[in-house]
Biopython code that builds the backbone (N, CA, C, O; Angstrom):
import numpy as np
from Bio.PDB.StructureBuilder import StructureBuilder

atoms = [
    (1, "MET", "N", (-3.938, -0.825, -37.800)),
    (1, "MET", "CA", (-5.164, -0.166, -38.221)),
    (1, "MET", "C", (-6.248, -1.226, -38.432)),
    (1, "MET", "O", (-5.991, -2.296, -38.984)),
    (2, "ARG", "N", (-7.420, -0.917, -37.996)),
    (2, "ARG", "CA", (-8.548, -1.840, -38.092)),
    (2, "ARG", "C", (-9.078, -1.895, -39.512)),
    (2, "ARG", "O", (-9.295, -0.867, -40.155)),
    (3, "ARG", "N", (-9.285, -3.131, -39.996)),
    (3, "ARG", "CA", (-9.828, -3.322, -41.346)),
    (3, "ARG", "C", (-11.325, -3.192, -41.343)),
    (3, "ARG", "O", (-11.987, -3.574, -40.378)),
    (4, "ARG", "N", (-11.856, -2.664, -42.400)),
    (4, "ARG", "CA", (-13.312, -2.547, -42.574)),
    (4, "ARG", "C", (-13.759, -3.599, -43.580)),
    (4, "ARG", "O", (-13.126, -3.808, -44.615)),
    (5, "TYR", "N", (-14.859, -4.251, -43.250)),
    (5, "TYR", "CA", (-15.432, -5.250, -44.146)),
    (5, "TYR", "C", (-16.823, -4.801, -44.562)),
    (5, "TYR", "O", (-17.500, -4.065, -43.844)),
    (6, "THR", "N", (-17.230, -5.255, -45.727)),
    (6, "THR", "CA", (-18.552, -4.877, -46.229)),
    (6, "THR", "C", (-19.621, -5.781, -45.617)),
    (6, "THR", "O", (-19.333, -6.874, -45.129)),
    (7, "ARG", "N", (-20.841, -5.302, -45.657)),
    (7, "ARG", "CA", (-21.971, -6.120, -45.188)),
    (7, "ARG", "C", (-22.078, -7.387, -46.022)),
    (7, "ARG", "O", (-22.450, -8.450, -45.524)),
    (8, "GLU", "N", (-21.741, -7.253, -47.309)),
    (8, "GLU", "CA", (-21.807, -8.409, -48.208)),
    (8, "GLU", "C", (-20.806, -9.486, -47.780)),
    (8, "GLU", "O", (-21.138, -10.671, -47.775)),
    (9, "GLN", "N", (-19.578, -9.079, -47.418)),
    (9, "GLN", "CA", (-18.584, -10.052, -46.960)),
    (9, "GLN", "C", (-19.092, -10.777, -45.713)),
    (9, "GLN", "O", (-18.967, -11.995, -45.594)),
    (10, "ARG", "N", (-19.656, -10.020, -44.803)),
    (10, "ARG", "CA", (-20.167, -10.596, -43.565)),
    (10, "ARG", "C", (-21.298, -11.585, -43.862)),
    (10, "ARG", "O", (-21.306, -12.698, -43.337)),
    (11, "ALA", "N", (-22.243, -11.179, -44.698)),
    (11, "ALA", "CA", (-23.378, -12.038, -45.036)),
    (11, "ALA", "C", (-22.907, -13.308, -45.741)),
    (11, "ALA", "O", (-23.385, -14.401, -45.437)),
    (12, "GLN", "N", (-21.977, -13.169, -46.677)),
    (12, "GLN", "CA", (-21.466, -14.336, -47.400)),
    (12, "GLN", "C", (-20.786, -15.305, -46.449)),
    (12, "GLN", "O", (-20.991, -16.515, -46.537)),
    (13, "LEU", "N", (-19.978, -14.776, -45.540)),
    (13, "LEU", "CA", (-19.270, -15.636, -44.600)),
    (13, "LEU", "C", (-20.265, -16.377, -43.705)),
    (13, "LEU", "O", (-20.146, -17.587, -43.510)),
    (14, "LEU", "N", (-21.230, -15.664, -43.170)),
    (14, "LEU", "CA", (-22.214, -16.294, -42.287)),
    (14, "LEU", "C", (-23.030, -17.346, -43.030)),
    (14, "LEU", "O", (-23.373, -18.380, -42.457)),
    (15, "ASP", "N", (-23.341, -17.092, -44.294)),
    (15, "ASP", "CA", (-24.079, -18.079, -45.088)),
    (15, "ASP", "C", (-23.242, -19.328, -45.331)),
    (15, "ASP", "O", (-23.742, -20.446, -45.209)),
    (16, "LEU", "N", (-21.964, -19.142, -45.676)),
    (16, "LEU", "CA", (-21.080, -20.287, -45.910)),
    (16, "LEU", "C", (-20.969, -21.158, -44.666)),
    (16, "LEU", "O", (-21.044, -22.385, -44.746)),
    (17, "VAL", "N", (-20.793, -20.521, -43.531)),
    (17, "VAL", "CA", (-20.630, -21.263, -42.280)),
    (17, "VAL", "C", (-21.943, -21.918, -41.871)),
    (17, "VAL", "O", (-21.938, -23.050, -41.386)),
    (18, "ALA", "N", (-23.068, -21.230, -42.057)),
    (18, "ALA", "CA", (-24.371, -21.770, -41.664)),
    (18, "ALA", "C", (-24.720, -23.022, -42.453)),
    (18, "ALA", "O", (-25.304, -23.962, -41.914)),
    (19, "VAL", "N", (-24.362, -23.032, -43.718)),
    (19, "VAL", "CA", (-24.650, -24.197, -44.557)),
    (19, "VAL", "C", (-23.822, -25.392, -44.098)),
    (19, "VAL", "O", (-24.232, -26.540, -44.269)),
    (20, "GLY", "N", (-22.659, -25.120, -43.515)),
    (20, "GLY", "CA", (-21.823, -26.191, -43.003)),
    (20, "GLY", "C", (-20.860, -26.777, -44.006)),
    (20, "GLY", "O", (-20.203, -27.780, -43.726)),
    (21, "ASP", "N", (-20.767, -26.160, -45.181)),
    (21, "ASP", "CA", (-19.848, -26.674, -46.193)),
    (21, "ASP", "C", (-18.392, -26.382, -45.858)),
    (21, "ASP", "O", (-17.496, -27.122, -46.264)),
    (22, "VAL", "N", (-18.155, -25.308, -45.120)),
    (22, "VAL", "CA", (-16.778, -24.908, -44.802)),
    (22, "VAL", "C", (-16.680, -24.500, -43.338)),
    (22, "VAL", "O", (-17.678, -24.168, -42.698)),
    (23, "THR", "N", (-15.467, -24.531, -42.829)),
    (23, "THR", "CA", (-15.223, -24.077, -41.461)),
    (23, "THR", "C", (-15.102, -22.560, -41.462)),
    (23, "THR", "O", (-15.013, -21.934, -42.517)),
    (24, "VAL", "N", (-15.099, -21.980, -40.273)),
    (24, "VAL", "CA", (-14.970, -20.526, -40.159)),
    (24, "VAL", "C", (-13.648, -20.059, -40.777)),
    (24, "VAL", "O", (-13.661, -19.102, -41.551)),
    (25, "PRO", "N", (-12.499, -20.695, -40.471)),
    (25, "PRO", "CA", (-11.253, -20.231, -41.084)),
    (25, "PRO", "C", (-11.234, -20.373, -42.616)),
    (25, "PRO", "O", (-10.668, -19.534, -43.316)),
    (26, "GLU", "N", (-11.860, -21.443, -43.121)),
    (26, "GLU", "CA", (-11.909, -21.626, -44.581)),
    (26, "GLU", "C", (-12.739, -20.530, -45.232)),
    (26, "GLU", "O", (-12.339, -19.967, -46.251)),
    (27, "ALA", "N", (-13.894, -20.225, -44.649)),
    (27, "ALA", "CA", (-14.753, -19.171, -45.188)),
    (27, "ALA", "C", (-14.041, -17.824, -45.120)),
    (27, "ALA", "O", (-14.127, -17.026, -46.053)),
    (28, "ALA", "N", (-13.340, -17.570, -44.017)),
    (28, "ALA", "CA", (-12.611, -16.307, -43.862)),
    (28, "ALA", "C", (-11.530, -16.174, -44.932)),
    (28, "ALA", "O", (-11.368, -15.110, -45.529)),
    (29, "ALA", "N", (-10.803, -17.245, -45.169)),
    (29, "ALA", "CA", (-9.741, -17.204, -46.181)),
    (29, "ALA", "C", (-10.312, -16.964, -47.579)),
    (29, "ALA", "O", (-9.740, -16.205, -48.361)),
    (30, "ARG", "N", (-11.429, -17.603, -47.891)),
    (30, "ARG", "CA", (-12.053, -17.416, -49.210)),
    (30, "ARG", "C", (-12.453, -15.965, -49.458)),
    (30, "ARG", "O", (-12.349, -15.458, -50.575)),
    (31, "LEU", "N", (-12.914, -15.306, -48.392)),
    (31, "LEU", "CA", (-13.460, -13.955, -48.544)),
    (31, "LEU", "C", (-12.492, -12.854, -48.143)),
    (31, "LEU", "O", (-12.850, -11.676, -48.175)),
    (32, "GLY", "N", (-11.262, -13.218, -47.761)),
    (32, "GLY", "CA", (-10.280, -12.211, -47.394)),
    (32, "GLY", "C", (-10.581, -11.523, -46.074)),
    (32, "GLY", "O", (-10.319, -10.332, -45.906)),
    (33, "VAL", "N", (-11.133, -12.285, -45.139)),
    (33, "VAL", "CA", (-11.501, -11.758, -43.818)),
    (33, "VAL", "C", (-10.592, -12.424, -42.790)),
    (33, "VAL", "O", (-10.236, -13.592, -42.949)),
    (34, "THR", "N", (-10.216, -11.704, -41.745)),
    (34, "THR", "CA", (-9.407, -12.332, -40.707)),
    (34, "THR", "C", (-10.255, -13.349, -39.949)),
    (34, "THR", "O", (-11.467, -13.185, -39.810)),
    (35, "SER", "N", (-9.600, -14.400, -39.461)),
    (35, "SER", "CA", (-10.324, -15.430, -38.712)),
    (35, "SER", "C", (-10.968, -14.855, -37.460)),
    (35, "SER", "O", (-12.073, -15.253, -37.090)),
    (36, "SER", "N", (-10.287, -13.925, -36.808)),
    (36, "SER", "CA", (-10.852, -13.362, -35.576)),
    (36, "SER", "C", (-12.145, -12.608, -35.863)),
    (36, "SER", "O", (-13.101, -12.718, -35.096)),
    (37, "ALA", "N", (-12.192, -11.851, -36.946)),
    (37, "ALA", "CA", (-13.427, -11.139, -37.306)),
    (37, "ALA", "C", (-14.524, -12.150, -37.632)),
    (37, "ALA", "O", (-15.675, -11.973, -37.232)),
    (38, "ALA", "N", (-14.166, -13.208, -38.358)),
    (38, "ALA", "CA", (-15.147, -14.222, -38.739)),
    (38, "ALA", "C", (-15.734, -14.899, -37.503)),
    (38, "ALA", "O", (-16.949, -15.069, -37.406)),
    (39, "TYR", "N", (-14.876, -15.287, -36.558)),
    (39, "TYR", "CA", (-15.375, -15.925, -35.338)),
    (39, "TYR", "C", (-16.273, -14.969, -34.549)),
    (39, "TYR", "O", (-17.275, -15.395, -33.975)),
    (40, "ASN", "N", (-15.927, -13.699, -34.520)),
    (40, "ASN", "CA", (-16.770, -12.711, -33.820)),
    (40, "ASN", "C", (-18.145, -12.609, -34.471)),
    (40, "ASN", "O", (-19.154, -12.532, -33.771)),
    (41, "TRP", "N", (-18.197, -12.609, -35.795)),
    (41, "TRP", "CA", (-19.473, -12.524, -36.508)),
    (41, "TRP", "C", (-20.343, -13.740, -36.214)),
    (41, "TRP", "O", (-21.543, -13.619, -35.973)),
    (42, "VAL", "N", (-19.716, -14.916, -36.240)),
    (42, "VAL", "CA", (-20.466, -16.150, -35.986)),
    (42, "VAL", "C", (-20.995, -16.154, -34.551)),
    (42, "VAL", "O", (-22.146, -16.522, -34.315)),
    (43, "ALA", "N", (-20.166, -15.751, -33.602)),
    (43, "ALA", "CA", (-20.596, -15.710, -32.199)),
    (43, "ALA", "C", (-21.732, -14.705, -32.003)),
    (43, "ALA", "O", (-22.673, -14.962, -31.253)),
    (44, "GLU", "N", (-21.637, -13.566, -32.679)),
    (44, "GLU", "CA", (-22.683, -12.556, -32.556)),
    (44, "GLU", "C", (-24.001, -13.075, -33.133)),
    (44, "GLU", "O", (-25.065, -12.852, -32.555)),
    (45, "ARG", "N", (-23.930, -13.766, -34.272)),
    (45, "ARG", "CA", (-25.152, -14.317, -34.872)),
    (45, "ARG", "C", (-25.802, -15.322, -33.925)),
    (45, "ARG", "O", (-27.021, -15.320, -33.754)),
    (46, "ARG", "N", (-24.989, -16.179, -33.312)),
    (46, "ARG", "CA", (-25.532, -17.167, -32.376)),
    (46, "ARG", "C", (-26.156, -16.484, -31.159)),
    (46, "ARG", "O", (-27.216, -16.887, -30.681)),
    (47, "ARG", "N", (-25.482, -15.448, -30.668)),
    (47, "ARG", "CA", (-25.985, -14.731, -29.499)),
    (47, "ARG", "C", (-27.320, -14.061, -29.816)),
    (47, "ARG", "O", (-28.237, -14.087, -28.995)),
    (48, "LEU", "N", (-27.434, -13.462, -31.000)),
    (48, "LEU", "CA", (-28.663, -12.782, -31.392)),
    (48, "LEU", "C", (-29.792, -13.763, -31.702)),
    (48, "LEU", "O", (-30.965, -13.428, -31.538)),
    (49, "ALA", "N", (-29.448, -14.965, -32.147)),
    (49, "ALA", "CA", (-30.452, -15.960, -32.505)),
    (49, "ALA", "C", (-31.064, -16.619, -31.269)),
    (49, "ALA", "O", (-32.160, -17.176, -31.334)),
    (50, "ARG", "N", (-30.356, -16.552, -30.155)),
    (50, "ARG", "CA", (-30.838, -17.182, -28.927)),
    (50, "ARG", "C", (-31.933, -16.313, -28.311)),
    (50, "ARG", "O", (-31.734, -15.109, -28.149)),
    (51, "PRO", "N", (-33.078, -16.890, -27.967)),
    (51, "PRO", "CA", (-34.141, -16.113, -27.329)),
    (51, "PRO", "C", (-33.639, -15.528, -26.012)),
    (51, "PRO", "O", (-32.841, -16.151, -25.313)),
    (52, "SER", "N", (-34.110, -14.331, -25.681)),
    (52, "SER", "CA", (-33.665, -13.711, -24.437)),
    (52, "SER", "C", (-34.093, -14.570, -23.258)),
    (52, "SER", "O", (-35.208, -15.091, -23.214)),
    (53, "GLY", "N", (-33.196, -14.702, -22.321)),
    (53, "GLY", "CA", (-33.475, -15.516, -21.141)),
    (53, "GLY", "C", (-33.230, -16.999, -21.350)),
    (53, "GLY", "O", (-33.307, -17.776, -20.400)),
    (54, "ALA", "N", (-32.939, -17.399, -22.565)),
    (54, "ALA", "CA", (-32.682, -18.818, -22.817)),
    (54, "ALA", "C", (-31.351, -19.195, -22.183)),
    (54, "ALA", "O", (-30.383, -18.435, -22.230)),
    (55, "ARG", "N", (-31.323, -20.367, -21.600)),
    (55, "ARG", "CA", (-30.075, -20.754, -20.977)),
    (55, "ARG", "C", (-29.110, -21.257, -22.052)),
    (55, "ARG", "O", (-29.514, -21.816, -23.072)),
    (56, "LEU", "N", (-27.854, -21.043, -21.791)),
    (56, "LEU", "CA", (-26.819, -21.462, -22.725)),
    (56, "LEU", "C", (-26.647, -22.973, -22.638)),
    (56, "LEU", "O", (-26.429, -23.521, -21.557)),
    (57, "ALA", "N", (-26.744, -23.617, -23.745)),
    (57, "ALA", "CA", (-26.503, -25.051, -23.807)),
    (57, "ALA", "C", (-25.418, -25.293, -24.841)),
    (57, "ALA", "O", (-25.257, -24.521, -25.786)),
    (58, "ALA", "N", (-24.693, -26.351, -24.652)),
    (58, "ALA", "CA", (-23.672, -26.686, -25.641)),
    (58, "ALA", "C", (-24.379, -27.043, -26.940)),
    (58, "ALA", "O", (-25.184, -27.973, -26.980)),
    (59, "SER", "N", (-24.081, -26.316, -27.984)),
    (59, "SER", "CA", (-24.724, -26.609, -29.258)),
    (59, "SER", "C", (-23.910, -27.664, -30.001)),
    (59, "SER", "O", (-22.685, -27.708, -29.882)),
    (60, "PRO", "N", (-24.585, -28.503, -30.758)),
    (60, "PRO", "CA", (-23.858, -29.562, -31.465)),
    (60, "PRO", "C", (-22.941, -28.975, -32.522)),
    (60, "PRO", "O", (-23.249, -27.955, -33.140)),
    (61, "THR", "N", (-21.836, -29.621, -32.714)),
    (61, "THR", "CA", (-20.890, -29.229, -33.741)),
    (61, "THR", "C", (-20.860, -30.338, -34.777)),
    (61, "THR", "O", (-20.686, -31.509, -34.440)),
    (62, "PHE", "N", (-21.028, -29.974, -36.013)),
    (62, "PHE", "CA", (-21.032, -30.962, -37.074)),
    (62, "PHE", "C", (-19.720, -30.897, -37.831)),
    (62, "PHE", "O", (-19.208, -29.816, -38.121)),
    (63, "VAL", "N", (-19.193, -32.040, -38.142)),
    (63, "VAL", "CA", (-17.936, -32.127, -38.875)),
    (63, "VAL", "C", (-18.145, -32.984, -40.108)),
    (63, "VAL", "O", (-19.044, -33.824, -40.151)),
    (64, "ARG", "N", (-17.321, -32.768, -41.095)),
    (64, "ARG", "CA", (-17.371, -33.576, -42.311)),
    (64, "ARG", "C", (-16.678, -34.903, -42.025)),
    (64, "ARG", "O", (-15.532, -34.922, -41.577)),
    (65, "LEU", "N", (-17.368, -36.011, -42.283)),
    (65, "LEU", "CA", (-16.782, -37.323, -42.094)),
    (65, "LEU", "C", (-16.203, -37.806, -43.416)),
    (65, "LEU", "O", (-16.844, -37.726, -44.464)),
    (66, "VAL", "N", (-14.989, -38.302, -43.342)),
    (66, "VAL", "CA", (-14.310, -38.799, -44.531)),
    (66, "VAL", "C", (-14.198, -40.309, -44.407)),
    (66, "VAL", "O", (-13.711, -40.807, -43.392)),
    (67, "PRO", "N", (-14.644, -41.054, -45.429)),
    (67, "PRO", "CA", (-14.580, -42.513, -45.347)),
    (67, "PRO", "C", (-13.150, -42.987, -45.122)),
    (67, "PRO", "O", (-12.208, -42.504, -45.750)),
    (68, "GLY", "N", (-13.014, -43.941, -44.213)),
    (68, "GLY", "CA", (-11.711, -44.522, -43.937)),
    (68, "GLY", "C", (-11.615, -45.912, -44.518)),
    (68, "GLY", "O", (-12.416, -46.300, -45.369)),
    (69, "ALA", "N", (-10.634, -46.658, -44.057)),
    (69, "ALA", "CA", (-10.398, -47.999, -44.574)),
    (69, "ALA", "C", (-11.431, -48.998, -44.060)),
    (69, "ALA", "O", (-11.757, -49.960, -44.754)),
    (70, "ALA", "N", (-11.944, -48.782, -42.861)),
    (70, "ALA", "CA", (-12.899, -49.728, -42.276)),
    (70, "ALA", "C", (-14.260, -49.595, -42.957)),
    (70, "ALA", "O", (-14.856, -48.518, -42.952)),
    (71, "ALA", "N", (-14.749, -50.686, -43.540)),
    (71, "ALA", "CA", (-16.000, -50.656, -44.294)),
    (71, "ALA", "C", (-17.229, -50.679, -43.380)),
    (71, "ALA", "O", (-18.255, -50.091, -43.721)),
    (72, "ASP", "N", (-17.140, -51.345, -42.230)),
    (72, "ASP", "CA", (-18.288, -51.482, -41.348)),
    (72, "ASP", "C", (-18.168, -50.607, -40.103)),
    (72, "ASP", "O", (-18.665, -50.969, -39.037)),
    (73, "SER", "N", (-17.520, -49.474, -40.235)),
    (73, "SER", "CA", (-17.321, -48.619, -39.074)),
    (73, "SER", "C", (-18.586, -47.820, -38.768)),
    (73, "SER", "O", (-19.419, -47.592, -39.645)),
    (74, "SER", "N", (-18.715, -47.400, -37.516)),
    (74, "SER", "CA", (-19.829, -46.567, -37.108)),
    (74, "SER", "C", (-19.355, -45.676, -35.970)),
    (74, "SER", "O", (-18.304, -45.910, -35.373)),
    (75, "ILE", "N", (-20.151, -44.645, -35.678)),
    (75, "ILE", "CA", (-19.874, -43.787, -34.531)),
    (75, "ILE", "C", (-21.131, -43.724, -33.682)),
    (75, "ILE", "O", (-22.234, -43.967, -34.173)),
    (76, "VAL", "N", (-20.963, -43.400, -32.417)),
    (76, "VAL", "CA", (-22.094, -43.250, -31.512)),
    (76, "VAL", "C", (-22.115, -41.802, -31.045)),
    (76, "VAL", "O", (-21.101, -41.254, -30.614)),
    (77, "ILE", "N", (-23.287, -41.199, -31.140)),
    (77, "ILE", "CA", (-23.474, -39.817, -30.712)),
    (77, "ILE", "C", (-24.414, -39.846, -29.513)),
    (77, "ILE", "O", (-25.474, -40.471, -29.554)),
    (78, "ARG", "N", (-24.010, -39.158, -28.443)),
    (78, "ARG", "CA", (-24.860, -39.078, -27.250)),
    (78, "ARG", "C", (-25.348, -37.645, -27.099)),
    (78, "ARG", "O", (-24.554, -36.710, -26.996)),
    (79, "VAL", "N", (-26.659, -37.491, -27.088)),
    (79, "VAL", "CA", (-27.284, -36.174, -26.956)),
    (79, "VAL", "C", (-28.425, -36.285, -25.963)),
    (79, "VAL", "O", (-29.352, -37.072, -26.155)),
    (80, "ALA", "N", (-28.357, -35.500, -24.908)),
    (80, "ALA", "CA", (-29.445, -35.419, -23.927)),
    (80, "ALA", "C", (-29.895, -36.795, -23.450)),
    (80, "ALA", "O", (-31.091, -37.068, -23.350)),
    (81, "GLY", "N", (-28.926, -37.657, -23.159)),
    (81, "GLY", "CA", (-29.259, -38.977, -22.632)),
    (81, "GLY", "C", (-29.689, -39.990, -23.679)),
    (81, "GLY", "O", (-30.068, -41.110, -23.335)),
    (82, "THR", "N", (-29.637, -39.620, -24.931)),
    (82, "THR", "CA", (-30.027, -40.520, -26.019)),
    (82, "THR", "C", (-28.793, -40.887, -26.833)),
    (82, "THR", "O", (-27.961, -40.031, -27.136)),
    (83, "GLU", "N", (-28.681, -42.159, -27.183)),
    (83, "GLU", "CA", (-27.569, -42.624, -28.009)),
    (83, "GLU", "C", (-28.051, -42.872, -29.425)),
    (83, "GLU", "O", (-29.076, -43.516, -29.647)),
    (84, "ILE", "N", (-27.290, -42.348, -30.383)),
    (84, "ILE", "CA", (-27.608, -42.563, -31.795)),
    (84, "ILE", "C", (-26.388, -43.222, -32.433)),
    (84, "ILE", "O", (-25.287, -42.672, -32.390)),
    (85, "GLN", "N", (-26.583, -44.385, -33.016)),
    (85, "GLN", "CA", (-25.488, -45.046, -33.714)),
    (85, "GLN", "C", (-25.579, -44.665, -35.193)),
    (85, "GLN", "O", (-26.611, -44.865, -35.833)),
    (86, "VAL", "N", (-24.505, -44.124, -35.716)),
    (86, "VAL", "CA", (-24.479, -43.639, -37.091)),
    (86, "VAL", "C", (-23.567, -44.549, -37.904)),
    (86, "VAL", "O", (-22.386, -44.717, -37.602)),
    (87, "ARG", "N", (-24.152, -45.127, -38.940)),
    (87, "ARG", "CA", (-23.391, -46.036, -39.801)),
    (87, "ARG", "C", (-23.143, -45.404, -41.162)),
    (87, "ARG", "O", (-23.717, -44.370, -41.501)),
    (88, "ARG", "N", (-22.304, -46.027, -41.907)),
    (88, "ARG", "CA", (-21.953, -45.587, -43.253)),
    (88, "ARG", "C", (-23.215, -45.399, -44.097)),
    (88, "ARG", "O", (-24.129, -46.222, -44.055)),
    (89, "GLY", "N", (-23.252, -44.306, -44.864)),
    (89, "GLY", "CA", (-24.373, -44.042, -45.752)),
    (89, "GLY", "C", (-25.522, -43.294, -45.085)),
    (89, "GLY", "O", (-26.606, -43.186, -45.659)),
    (90, "PHE", "N", (-25.295, -42.774, -43.876)),
    (90, "PHE", "CA", (-26.375, -42.072, -43.169)),
    (90, "PHE", "C", (-26.756, -40.782, -43.892)),
    (90, "PHE", "O", (-25.982, -40.235, -44.679)),
    (91, "ASP", "N", (-27.963, -40.315, -43.604)),
    (91, "ASP", "CA", (-28.471, -39.065, -44.155)),
    (91, "ASP", "C", (-28.059, -37.937, -43.207)),
    (91, "ASP", "O", (-28.607, -37.817, -42.112)),
    (92, "GLY", "N", (-27.109, -37.124, -43.618)),
    (92, "GLY", "CA", (-26.569, -36.064, -42.781)),
    (92, "GLY", "C", (-27.600, -35.041, -42.357)),
    (92, "GLY", "O", (-27.588, -34.583, -41.214)),
    (93, "GLU", "N", (-28.493, -34.676, -43.266)),
    (93, "GLU", "CA", (-29.530, -33.689, -42.930)),
    (93, "GLU", "C", (-30.499, -34.248, -41.888)),
    (93, "GLU", "O", (-30.917, -33.536, -40.976)),
    (94, "LEU", "N", (-30.848, -35.516, -42.029)),
    (94, "LEU", "CA", (-31.740, -36.138, -41.057)),
    (94, "LEU", "C", (-31.066, -36.215, -39.686)),
    (94, "LEU", "O", (-31.695, -35.930, -38.667)),
    (95, "LEU", "N", (-29.794, -36.599, -39.661)),
    (95, "LEU", "CA", (-29.066, -36.661, -38.399)),
    (95, "LEU", "C", (-29.021, -35.291, -37.731)),
    (95, "LEU", "O", (-29.226, -35.182, -36.522)),
    (96, "GLN", "N", (-28.757, -34.263, -38.500)),
    (96, "GLN", "CA", (-28.700, -32.909, -37.951)),
    (96, "GLN", "C", (-30.063, -32.510, -37.368)),
    (96, "GLN", "O", (-30.123, -31.903, -36.298)),
    (97, "ALA", "N", (-31.137, -32.842, -38.054)),
    (97, "ALA", "CA", (-32.480, -32.515, -37.568)),
    (97, "ALA", "C", (-32.794, -33.268, -36.281)),
    (97, "ALA", "O", (-33.380, -32.697, -35.361)),
    (98, "VAL", "N", (-32.413, -34.541, -36.205)),
    (98, "VAL", "CA", (-32.681, -35.338, -35.007)),
    (98, "VAL", "C", (-31.911, -34.772, -33.822)),
    (98, "VAL", "O", (-32.465, -34.622, -32.733)),
    (99, "VAL", "N", (-30.632, -34.456, -34.030)),
    (99, "VAL", "CA", (-29.820, -33.907, -32.941)),
    (99, "VAL", "C", (-30.376, -32.553, -32.486)),
    (99, "VAL", "O", (-30.457, -32.290, -31.286)),
    (100, "ALA", "N", (-30.752, -31.708, -33.421)),
    (100, "ALA", "CA", (-31.315, -30.405, -33.055)),
    (100, "ALA", "C", (-32.601, -30.579, -32.244)),
    (100, "ALA", "O", (-32.828, -29.842, -31.284)),
    (101, "SER", "N", (-33.435, -31.536, -32.615)),
    (101, "SER", "CA", (-34.674, -31.801, -31.866)),
    (101, "SER", "C", (-34.374, -32.288, -30.449)),
    (101, "SER", "O", (-35.022, -31.863, -29.493)),
    (102, "LEU", "N", (-33.400, -33.171, -30.317)),
    (102, "LEU", "CA", (-33.029, -33.675, -29.002)),
    (102, "LEU", "C", (-32.500, -32.545, -28.117)),
    (102, "LEU", "O", (-32.803, -32.497, -26.925)),
    (103, "VAL", "N", (-31.723, -31.652, -28.685)),
    (103, "VAL", "CA", (-31.183, -30.534, -27.923)),
    (103, "VAL", "C", (-32.311, -29.617, -27.461)),
    (103, "VAL", "O", (-32.302, -29.145, -26.323)),
    (104, "GLU", "N", (-33.279, -29.362, -28.333)),
    (104, "GLU", "CA", (-34.441, -28.521, -27.959)),
    (104, "GLU", "C", (-35.214, -29.149, -26.806)),
    (104, "GLU", "O", (-35.580, -28.460, -25.854)),
    (105, "VAL", "N", (-35.461, -30.441, -26.889)),
    (105, "VAL", "CA", (-36.227, -31.128, -25.860)),
    (105, "VAL", "C", (-35.478, -31.078, -24.523)),
    (105, "VAL", "O", (-36.099, -30.954, -23.467)),
    (106, "ALA", "N", (-34.149, -31.175, -24.571)),
    (106, "ALA", "CA", (-33.341, -31.191, -23.352)),
    (106, "ALA", "C", (-33.314, -29.840, -22.663)),
    (106, "ALA", "O", (-33.036, -29.767, -21.466)),
    (107, "GLN", "N", (-33.596, -28.773, -23.391)),
    (107, "GLN", "CA", (-33.528, -27.432, -22.796)),
    (107, "GLN", "C", (-34.733, -27.180, -22.053)),
    (107, "GLN", "O", (-34.886, -26.106, -21.470)),
]
sb = StructureBuilder()
sb.init_structure("model")
sb.init_model(0)
sb.init_chain("A")
sb.init_seg("    ")
for serial, (resi, resn, name, xyz) in enumerate(atoms, 1):
    if name == "N":
        sb.init_residue(resn, " ", resi, " ")
    sb.init_atom(name, np.array(xyz, "f"), 0.0, 1.0, " ", f" {name:<3s}", serial, name[0])
structure = sb.get_structure()
């Protein structure tokens, strides 16, 4: 039998995922929603947010970085032909804004 979810559950899940604090499965578990329903909601929101006729581009995925043993470690992110070297102590919000801008320009 198909489960029914409230609009509030859906809105809360989408807000949790949009903020980026939790993954889709984590948000689903917190709110008592199946992962499949949660993934469908997220996909629908992305589909509706895309302007009609806009071409599909791979959207950036952000992950939580956990400090490791290496003190001087860094990662390199390549977006639309641009390389960004990210070092310890970076501003996550600024990085997200820069990547989003690069993706927009590339489209």
